[in-house]
N, C-alpha and C positions, 0 to 999 in steps of 0.2 A: 571154783574147784580148778586146780592147775593140772591139766592131764600130764604134762610131761614130768611133774614132780611126782604124780601118783605112779607113773610108768617105772620111773626110777625105783620106787621103793619095791616094785614087785619082782619076784623071781624071773629069770630070762624067759623061760617058756610062757609063764602067765602074762607077762608083758607084751611079748609077741603075739599071743592069741588075743588079748584085750585090745592091743593097737589095730589088729586087722578088722576085729568089729567095729571099732570107732571109725576107721576109715570107709567101712562098708556103709555105715549110718550117714557119714558125711557126704557120701557120693550120690545119696537119694535127694530127690528134689524136696524143696521146702514144701511142707503140707500144712495147711491151715485147717482145723478140725471145724466141721460144719456147725452153725449155731444149734445150740441146744443140745448136743451130742451127749454131755455128761448126764443132763437130765433124763433124756431117753434111756440111756443105759441103766441110771439109777432107779427109774420106774419100773424096768423089766426085771430088776433082780428080786429074788425071794426076801422078804422081810427078816425070816430066821431060818435056821437049820442050814444043811449043805446045799450047795449048788447042784441040780439036776446036771448029770454028765454031759447032756447035749448042750448046756449053757457055759461050758468051761471056757470057750473062746471069748465070751464077751468082756470079761476084765481084761484078759490078755489084749484084745484089739484095742479097747480104750487106752491101756497104757503105751501100746505101740503109736497109736494116734498123738498121744500127748508128747511122746518122746521124739516122734519125726517133727512135730511142729516145733520143737525147741532144738532143733539141731543147729541151726545157725547161731543161735544164743550160746550154746554149749561151745560151739567152735571158737567164738570170739572169747569166751572166758577161759579156755583151755589153754590159749597160747597167747595170753596177754596182748591184745591187740591185733594178733594175727600174722606178725612179721615172720614167725618160723613157719607157720602154714603157708604163708605167702610164697615164701621160698621153695617149699616143697612142690606146691601147685604149679610154680613156674619154671620148674626143670624141664630141659627139653628131653624128647624121646631117647635121644642118644646118651643122655646123662650128664650133658653139659649145662651151663646157664648162659643165655645169649645177651650180652649187654647191649647189643644194637637194638634188640626189639624193646629195650626199656630206656632208650634215650642215652646209651653209652657208646663207647668205641669198641668195634668189633676186634681189634688188635689185642685187647686186653682179655679176651675170652677165657684163656688158662688161668689168669691170676683171679678173675671174678667167679670162675668156676672153683677155684681153690678156696676163696673166701666164703662163698655160699656153702660148700662142703664143711668147712670148719664151723660155721654157724649151726648147720645140722647136727654136727658131730656132738654139740653140747646136750643133745637129746638122744642118745644112740638107740635107746629102746623105742622111742617113738617114731623114728624114721629109718629103721635098718634098711629097706629096700633102696630108699633115696641115696643114703649114704654109699651103699655098695655100688650103686649105678654112677655115682660121682666119682669114686675111687677108679672105677674101670675106665671112665672116661678121660681122666687125666693120664692113665698109663697109655691109652690109645693116642692122646694128642702129643705125647712125647716124640721127638724126632730121632732119627738115627744116631745123632752126636749127643743126645741127653737132654736137649733144649725142649722149650715148649712153645716156639714160634715167637712171633712179633716181627714187625718189619724194620723198627728202629731200636736203638740201643736202650732207650727207656723201658720200651714195652717188653723186649726181650729179657732183660734183667729181672724187673719185676715178675713177669711170668714165670720165669726159672726159680727165683727165691720163694715166691709165695707158694708156688705149685709143689716145689720140693718139701717145703715146711708142712704143707697138708699131706703129702704122702707120708711123712714120717709119722707125724700125728695120728694118722688114721691107719697106720699098720699096713701099708701097700705092698705090693710084690717088692721082694728085696733087690731084684735084678733093676727094676725101674728106679728104685731110690739110689742104687749104686751107680747107675748111668748118670743120674742127675748131679749126684755129688762129685763125679768124675768131671763134669762138664763146669761145674762151680769153680772147682780147682783151675781148670784151663782158663777160666775167664778173669781169676784173680791177679791183679797187679804185683810186681815184685815186692812192693812196700807193704802189701797185706790188704789192700782196699779194692773196691770194685767201683768202676767209672762206666758212664753210659758208652764212651768210645775209648779206643786205646790211647788217644792223645791227651784226654782230659784228666785232671786231678782227681784223685779219690772223692767218693760220694758218701756221705755219711748215711743218707737214707737207705739206700740200697746195700750199703755195707752191713748196716743194722740188721736188714732182713735176712741177708746171707748168713751172718753169724747165728741167727735164730734157727734158719734152716739147718745148718750144720751141727748145732748143739742139740737139736732133736733128733738128728740123724745118728750121732754118736751115742746118744742115750738108747737108741733102738740098737745098738751094736755094731754100726758102720765105723770101723776103725779108719777107714780113709778119710774121714771127715776130720780127724783129730789135728793134722798139719794145717790146712787151710783155716781151721777154727782158731787156733791158736795165733796164727798171723792176723786174721781179723780182728780178733780180740786186742791183740797188741797196738793195732793201728787206731781202734777206737779209743783205747785208753790214753793213747799219747795225744789225741785230738780233744779231749775233755778240757774245757777252759778252767781257769783257776777259780771262777764262781761257780763251776759244776755243770755249766751248760754246754750245748753243743750246736754247730752251724753247719751249713751244707760244705763250705770251705773256710779255710783260715780267714779270709778277708771278709765273708759273710757276716750279716747280724745273726745273733743267737735265736734258736727258735723252740718253743715249747715242744713241738711235735717231735723234733728231732733229738732233743734232751730226753724226751720220754722214751721214745722208741730205742736210743742207744742205752739207756739205764735198764730197761727191761731185757735188753740182749745181754748186759753184762751180768745183771742178777740171775737170769735163766742158765747162763753159762757158767755162772759161779758155783753151781751145783758140782760141775766137772772140774772147775778151775777157782777154788775159793779165794785166791788173791784178787780178783776182780769184782766179786761180789759186794763187798764193803763199799768200794767205789760207786758201783750202780744204786745202792741205797742213798748213799750220801746225794747223789746227783738228784733224787726224787725231792730234796729239800729246795731245790732252785725252782721247781715247777710253779706255776700259778694256778691255784686250785679253781679260780673263776675266770671265765673268759666271756666276752660279750657275743663276738661274731659267731655263726654256726660253722663248724668245721669237723665232721665226723671223723677224719682221720687223726685229727689232734686229740679228739675226745677219747677215741678208742686207744691210742698210745698211752694217754694219761692214766686211763684206767688200768691198764695191764701193768704199767710200771707201778703204779701205787699199790695195786694187789700183790705183786711179785715182792715189793718192799714190806708187805704186812700192814699197809696204812689203808685199812678198809674204809674209815670214816672219810678220807679224802677222796677215795674211788666213789663211794656211795653220793658224795657231794657231786662229783662230775656227773654221776648218772641222773642225778636230779636236774641238772641243767640241760642234759641231753633231753630229757622228757618235756622240759618246758620249751625248748627250742624246735619240737617237732614240726610246728607249723611254719618255721623258717627254713625248712630243708631246701628250698628252692635257690637259697642264697648260699649253698655250701660251694665252696671255690672248685671242689673236684668232682662235682655232679656231672659237670660236662664230659668228663672222662669215663666214668662209671656208670652213671644214670642211676634209675630207681634201684637197680638190682645192687649197686654199690652202697646205696644208702640203707637199704633194708639189711643187707649182710653185715654191715659194720654195727648197725643199731643192735642186731640180735647178738654180735660178739661182745658188744658192751653190756650183753644180759639186761638191756632196758625192756622190761615187760610191763 
């Protein structure tokens, strides 16, 4: 039984009530029925006819005992390995997710809070309270200039792009989103790109994330996102190589991660600007479906690119590889920055259950 899938099929009120009951059950300590419980109950039941009123509680107690003894098994079955539940259980009291507590870098707390929030957002009826707390936490982390912290350019821009994207997807307060969009515009270079520092040339990775955030914000009705979005898309489009691949910089080697992330950005934004959508779809033809080394970021980028292009077979093939590489997660090159929190959030975003 997949709990999230079942909740998604229920009406809003029923899903909320049923989810509350499940969370209460999961909060109970695991109980093992005493030996011979079922036999003792059966021996005391009348052989025929209706139960006396005084005995109504016996089958109820038996059922509850069995149910509570299966809580941990139900939990594992309901979220496909427990990744989604793990994220919900490891949310901090203030609504954030703390990467430092799970082997990551504190400077990326806004970005990793946003990624964890996006992962739970895939099951809105199962985790409504956690999602609401996460959105409020992102809004509180926003600084007066619209940014989301980070001591260096890399952390600052990834925090800004991914947090803004999460706010747009989750329908956050319009003023928080507007402030974030304004700050994204201020950080954009004249050529339409974004770079870790003002003296550096444009960076494909952070530019692709910024365009995803801007496209989502414009879809939500934020018209201020239009101009920086068009400039960012033009820059990405002009940096696609003849073979459909992308690299960090013109002199760098091409990368599946950056090709996939850029392709997804162009396809998603193509809903607003159809002239770039076809280019993004063609770029997915250049992606290698199979890869040997574990890299959750690359796998996530390829899955969302293939799905955006309608190539569901290729997306599922990458998912299968992610499942097979779960035991190699410690070898992921980006684990040092995001820790276990990063690994679980991306695996959940890949819908690897």
